[in-house]
N, C-alpha and C positions, 0 to 999 in steps of 0.2 A: 371451513368454507371450501367448497369444491372448485376446481379450476373452471373458468368461464369458457375456455376454448379447449377443443380436443387436442390431445398430444399430436405433434407432428414429428415423424421419425427423421426427416431431413434436418429439421432445426435441432433436434436432440443430438444428431450425429455431429453437427457443426459445434455445438456446445461441448460435447465430449472431446472433440479434436483440440479445441483451444484450451480446455481445462487441462488436458494431458500435457500440452505444451507449456502452460503457465505454472504447473505444479512445482517443477524443480526450482524455478525462479522464486516462487512464493515461499518455499521452504528453506532457502539458503540464508544463513546468518549474514547480517550486514553490519554488525557491530557487537560490542560487548559492554555491559555495564559493570562498573566496579563497586557500585553502592546502590541502595534502594532509591527508586524514583518515586517520590511521594505526590499525592494529589493535594496536599495541604497548601493553600496559598500563602505566599510571603507578604510582606508589607505592600508590595505593588499589586497584590491580588492575582498575580500570575502564579502558576504552579510549575514545578519542575517537569511533571509529566506533560503538561500542555506545551511547554517550551520544547521538549524533546520531540513531540509530535509535529509541531509547527516547523522546527528545523529540518526534520526528515522530509516533510512535504516540500519545503523550499528547495532542499538539495536535489530532490527527485524531479522537480519541474523547472528549474532555472535553465536558461539558455546555455548552449554548449560553449559559448565564448566566456561564460562565467563558471565553467567547470561542471555544468549539468549534463544530462543525458544526451548522447549523440546518436542519431538515427541514421542508418545507411540511406544513401540516396538511390 
């Protein structure tokens, strides 16, 4: 399917700027696994992979008073 709108060079430049700024952060390791993380659910129907994902999202979004991300003022 072709794009509905014509390309906008200004918007593309903005995207390229922020992509270049985000790339080093997106590529940095944030942890290391010592064993396989499986998708197979346990008796609670939760999966280790799902729990890992949920824990990572929680850590990234909790308030700074709880050890989460601190943004400069």
